[in-house]
N, C-alpha and C positions, 0 to 999 in steps of 0.2 A: 145953414148947413154947418155941422160941427167939424172941428179940426180932425177928429178921428175918422170921420167919413172922407174928408179930403185926402188923408194919408193912408187910406185903406189900400192894401195890396193883397190880391187873391193868393191863396195857398197854392204853391206849385206842386201838384200831386205827382207829376212826372218825375221831378227831381227826387221826391221822397221815395218813389218806386225804385229808381235807379240806385240810390244809396242803400235802400233796404235790400235790394237784390244783391248788391256787392257784399254787404255784411253777411247775408245768408250764404253766399258763395264761399267766403272765407271760412265759415263755420263747417260747411258740409263737405268740402273738398277732401279732407282726410278720410271720410267715410268711403270714398271711391278710390282714393290713391293712398293706401295705408303703408305701402312698403317703404323701407328706409331710403332708397334712392329717390322715390317720388316725393317724400317729405323734404329731403335735402334740396331737390330741384325747386319745389314750391317755396321753400324758405329763401333760396337765393333769388327767386323771382320777386318776392316781397321786398327784399333789400334793394334790388335793382330798380324796382318801381319808385321807391322813395328817392333814390339817387338820381334817376332820370327826370323825375318831376322837379327836383331841386335844380337840376341843370337847366330845365326848360324855363324856370323863373328868370334865368339870365338870358338865354337865347330867344325863346319864343315870346316871352312877355316884355323883356327889356331891350332886346336886340344886341346883346353882348355875347359874342362868340368867344368862348373860353377854351383854351387848350390845357388848362391846369386845374380842372375842377376836382380831380382826385386828391389834390393837396389837402383839401378841407375834410373830405371823408376819411382819408388816410390818417391825418393828424388826430381827428376825432377818434378813430379806431385805436391809435396808440395811447391816447389818454384813457380811453375806456379799458384797454387791456391792463394798463398799470393800475387803474382803480380796481379792476377785478382781482389783481394780485394782492392789493392792499386789503380788500375785503376778505380774501382767503387767509391772510396773515393776521387779521383781527385789528389792524391799524386804522381801518376805515369802516364806519358803520353806515352802510348804504344798501338799499334793496337792489338785488340783482336785476329785478324787472325795470328799474329806473336807470340802469347803467347807460342806456342810449342817450339819456338826457345829459350826462357828463360829456359824451362825445359831441352832442349838439352844441353845448356851451363852448367846448374847445374849438369846434369848427367856426362858431360865430366870433370867438375872440380873434382868431387868425383872419377871419373875414373882415373884421374891423381894421386890423393892421394892414394886411395886404390889399384889401379893398380900397383903402384910402389912397393908395398909390396907383392901383390899376384903373380905378374909375375916373381918374383925372383926365383920361383919354378915352376915346370911343373908337369904334370901327376896328380897322387893322392894327393901329398902335396898341389898343387894348388886348387884342388877341396875341400879339407878339410879347407883350409884357407878361401875360399869364403863362405863356410858354416858357419864358425865362424863369419865372418864379417856380414853376413846376420842376424844371431841371435843377434849380438851386436847392429846393427842398429834397429832391431825390438824392442829390449828391451829399447833402447834409445827413441823410438817413444812413449813409455808409460811413460817414466821417465821425459820427458820435454814437458808438455802439452802446454806451452806457444807458441811453434812453431808447434808441431805436433797435437795439439788439443785434446790430451787424447784419450779416447775410442770413443768419438763422432766424432772426426776428425775435419777438417776445411771445412767450407762451403763458396762458392763464388757465384757470379751471372755473367754468361757469357754474358748476355745482357747489362751489364753495359758499360759505356764508349761511345765514339762516334761511329756512324754507319760506316760500312766498306766503305772506299773510299768516304765518305760523302753521300752515297746512303741511304735514310731514311729507306727503307724497309729491309735492310740487317743488322740485329742486332745480328744474331746467336741465337736468341731466339727459333724460330721454329726448329724442329729436322731436317727437310729437308736441312736447311742452314748449320747446323752442319755436316750433312752427306757429303755435297759437300766440306766443309772445310777439313774434314778428308780425303776424296777421293783425293783432290789435294795434301795434305801433304804425303799421302800414295804413290801416284804415283811418286812424286818427290824423296822421300826417296828410293823407289824401284830402280829407275834409278841410284841414287847416289851410293847405295850399290852394284848394279851390275857393275857400272863403276869401283868401287874400286877393284873388283875381276880381272879386266883387267890391273891394274896398276902394276908396279914393286913391290910395297909393298904387294899387294894381292898375287902375284906369290911367293914372298919370304916367305910370311906367310904360303903358302901351303908347301913350302920346309921345313920350321921349323916344321910344323905338321908331315910331312912324315919322315924326317931324320935330326934332329937338329944337330947331330954331323957333317954331311957333310956341313950344312949351316955355322956352326962355322969354319970349315976347309977352306972354300972359303972366309972367312973374315967378315961374318955378325954376329952382336951381337944379339943372339936369344932372350935374355931378353928384349932388346930394341924393337925388332920387335913385341914381344908379348905385350909389354906395349903400343906401338902405336896402335895396333889393339884393345886393351882394351879401349883406350881412344875414338877411333872412334866408337866402339860398344856401349859404354855407352852414347855417344852423341845421337845416334839414339834411344837408349832405353829411354833417357830423353825426346826426342820428343814424343815418344809414351805415356809417362807419362803426358806430357803437354796436349796432345789431350784427354787423359782420364779425366783430370781435367775439360776440357771444356765440354766434353760429359756428365759427371755425376754431375758436380758442387759440388763435395765433394771428399775429400781425407782423408783417415784414415790409421791407422796402418796396415790394411790388405794389403795396396798397397806395403809395403816393407816386407811382410811375406814370409815364406818359401813356403806357399801354392801357392802364385803367381809365385815364382821362379820355383816350380815344374810344374806348369801349362805350362809355356813357354817351359820347357824342353820336356814335353810330346808332345806339338804342333810340335816342331822341329823334334822329333823322328818319330812321326806319318807320317809327310810328307816326311821325308828323309833328312838327313843332308848332303848327298853327292852331292845334286843338288841344284841350286839356287832357283828353284821354289818349292822345297820340303817344306820348312817352310811356304810358302804361302798356299799351299794345306793343310798342317797340321793345320795352324791357322784357316782356314775355318771350318774344321772338328771339331776341339776342341771347337770353339765358338758355333757350332751347338749343341754339346753335353751339354755344360755348360749353354747355354741360351735357345735354342729352346726345347731341350729334357727335361730340368728341369721343363718346364711348364706343362708337362704331367705326369711325374713320379718322385717320390722321390729317385728312385734307379738309377738316371742318372750317378752318379759317379761309381757305380758298372758296368753299361754297358760300360762306358768309360774304366774302368780297364780291363774288359773282351776283349774289342776290341783291346786294346793296347797289351795285352798278345798274342792274336791270331796273331796280325800283326807281333810281334817280332818272333813268332814261324814259321810262314809261309812266311813272307816277311820282313826279318830283315832290308832291305834297305828302308823300308817305302813305302807309296803309290806311290811316284814318280818312284821308281824302278819298281813297277808293271806296271805302264803306259809305261815306256820306254822298258821294256822287251816285252810287247805285241806289241808295235810299231815295234820292231825289227822283230817279227814274221810276222806282216803284210807286212813289207818291203820285206821280202824274200818269200812271198806268201805261207806261211805254216799254215795260220789260218783256211783254209777250213777243214783240218783234225782234228782241235781242236774244231770245232763248236759243235758237238754233246756232247763230254765230258764236254765242257764249260756249255752247257745248262743243262745237268744233274747235274753238280756240283752246278750251281746257284740255281736250284730248291731245291736240298738237303740242301744247305746253308740257303735258306729262311725258309724251314721247320724246320731246326735246330734252327734258330733264333726265330721262333714262339714258339717252345717248351721251349727254355731258358727263353723267356719273360713270358710265362705262369707260370713257376715254380717260377721265381723271384717275380713276382707281387703277386702271391698267398701267398708266404712266407712273403712279405712285408705287405700285408694286415693283416695277422694273427698277426704279431709282432708289427706293428706300427699303424694300423688303426682298431684295434679291437673294438674301441668305435663306429665306424660307422656301426656296424652290421656284420653278417657273410658273406653277399653276396657282390660280386664285379663283375662289368661288364668289360669284356676284349674282344676286337675285335668283339663287338656286341653280345657276348654270356654272359649269367649270370652264374657265378660260386658260389657255396655254399662251403665256406672253412671248414664247419663243417661236410660235407658229403664226402664219399669216391669217388663217380663217378667223380667229378671234378679233384681230385688229380690223380686218375687212368688215366684219359684222358691225363692230362698234362705229367705224367711220361711216358706213352706209346708213346705219340707223340715225346717226347725228345729222347727216346731210339730208336725208328724206324728211326727218322731223323738222329741221330748220326751214326747208322749203314749204312744208305744210303749215308751219306756224306763221310764216310770212304771208301766205295766201289767206289764212283765216284772220290774221291780224288786219289786213287791208279791208277784208269784207266786213269785219266787225267795226272798224273805224268808220266806214261809210255809214253803216246803220246807226252807230252811236251819234255821229255828227247830225244825221237827219233827225234823230230823236231829240237832241238838244235844241235844234232850230225850232221844232214844233213846240217844245216846252217854252222857249223864249217868246214865240209868237202868242201862245196862250196867255202868258203872263202880261204881255203888252195889251192884249185885248180885254183882259179881265183884271184890271188894277185893283 
């Protein structure tokens, strides 16, 4: 038997289909969502996907909870915006399409410096050190306006410099061109970060996450492993920062703030840190709340908080765990018995969401929009916040929906548990 036969690995067609579909999706989305707002929304989703995946390299793959990951994307963005200004002034010859690479290298540089300090500890000490570094960099961004631009930030022009590949029409001025640039970088970074999970470094990072003592016992330096993962993670975070500089053409102290670090943490947890595609899903949901929903209501942060709390309570593994659990039920043909409980639970959840939105929007109108008059239109209905009928209707709807949701939740849980027991019994009987 030849060595090639011994080392033969069959082609993973499923993986090729998934990545091919992802590339196709990036290409065709602007054909269906061609408006300026939609392109901006999708561009921010692409940037956040890279940022969330880079964060998951620390948390999901290496077990490092960071409260200051925005430091590296923000510093990468600052270096990228200054490079953009130098390109516009003619002092730097560099393709605008490769500007995110400057951000990535800047992020990796600070990952080498700060990571050497932070990764000497693990667990809670690591988290606290990252929080301190984040606050230190944020304070520095206000103390050194020469580089950070003070409160106003630094402004650049993404259309400056020579056209892409000499093609006169490609200057990255129109948003559609910026979207495709972000899409290409997002796709390449997704492949690179996924490939990293299949390398020996990615596997030993999982070992360090799960059992650092055993990893030390078999001869690995756990601090060095964490440091290397930190450097790689900050490199991709810097790329996200560079793309952000191109997309917005401004970088300010907010880019290195704790709010930005908390946002990427929420995105990773919403999607699920245990799976590679989890942060991708979480980034899409988070940007939807932060950008799309914020256009319609001032209470979007409250809705995001409520959604996050409910997700932690009922699906601690994130949205990705919900998807995979339901696919498992479909695989073993147990979904038919859950159809009716699912339908009832969905209707009750929609009614509950309707009641919650009514209460929140009425309270927001009373407290923040009192100058606009007592009336507010919600879901096509006109509510008078100074009269009792509107409040009675909202409270009654919320109470009835909550009771219905609890009833269907218990019914669904019973059916779900029974289905899981049957699946486990089948697996034991058919090993």
